C-alpha positions in Angstrom: 0.0 0.0 0.0 1.6 3.3 -1.1 -1.3 5.8 -0.9 -4.2 6.3 1.5 -7.1 8.6 0.9 -9.2 9.7 3.9 -12.2 12.0 3.8 -13.0 14.2 6.7 -16.0 16.2 7.8 -15.2 17.1 11.4 -17.3 14.2 12.8 -16.1 11.6 15.4 -16.2 8.8 12.8 -14.0 10.9 10.5 -11.5 11.5 13.3 -11.3 7.8 13.8 -10.7 7.4 10.1 -7.8 9.8 10.4 -6.4 7.8 13.3 -6.6 4.6 11.3 -5.1 6.3 8.2 -2.2 7.6 10.3 -1.5 4.2 11.8 -1.7 2.5 8.4 0.6 5.2 6.9 3.2 4.5 9.5 2.9 0.7 9.1 3.1 0.8 5.3 5.2 3.9 4.9 2.4 5.3 2.7 1.5 8.8 1.6 -1.8 10.1 3.0 -4.2 12.4 1.1 -6.8 14.2 3.2 -9.9 15.5 1.4 -13.1 17.3 2.3 -16.1 17.7 -0.1 -19.0 20.1 0.4 -22.3 20.4 -1.2 -23.0 23.5 -3.4 -24.4 26.6 -1.9 -27.5 28.1 -3.5 -28.2 28.3 -7.2 -24.7 29.2 -8.5 -25.7 32.8 -9.0 -23.7 35.6 -7.3 -25.8 36.9 -4.4 -25.9 40.5 -3.5 -26.0 40.3 0.3 -23.1 40.3 2.7 -24.5 37.6 4.8 -23.9 35.0 2.1 -20.2 35.9 2.0 -19.9 35.8 5.7 -21.4 32.3 5.7 -19.1 31.3 2.9 -16.1 32.6 4.9 -17.2 30.7 8.0 -17.5 27.5 6.0 -14.1 28.0 4.4 -12.5 28.6 7.8 -14.2 25.6 9.3 -13.1 23.3 6.5 -9.5 24.6 6.7 -9.5 23.9 10.5 -10.8 20.3 9.9 -8.1 19.6 7.2 -5.4 21.2 9.3 -6.3 19.1 12.4 -6.2 15.9 10.3 -2.9 16.8 8.7 -1.4 17.6 12.1 -2.5 14.3 13.5 -1.2 12.3 10.5 2.1 14.2 10.5 2.8 13.1 14.1 3.8 9.7 12.7 6.0 11.2 9.9 4.2 10.4 6.7 3.7 12.9 4.0 0.2 14.5 4.0 -1.5 16.3 1.1 -4.7 18.3 1.9 
């Protein structure tokens, strides 16, 4: 096994998946790729209100924190991580 893909969403099961991916990466000296997928927001049109952009910024920052936490945990064991 050379590559491991783990999807995260901030949930407890996803955190357990990160732990398992980290352990497997150490065991097999594998590269880990961490990913997060979100559903689309709205209709795809550009909204005119500021609240939408504040919500989008909040979502971006939350997703970044989720990915950073997963990468930090996996890097504790030394494997390369791509987010």
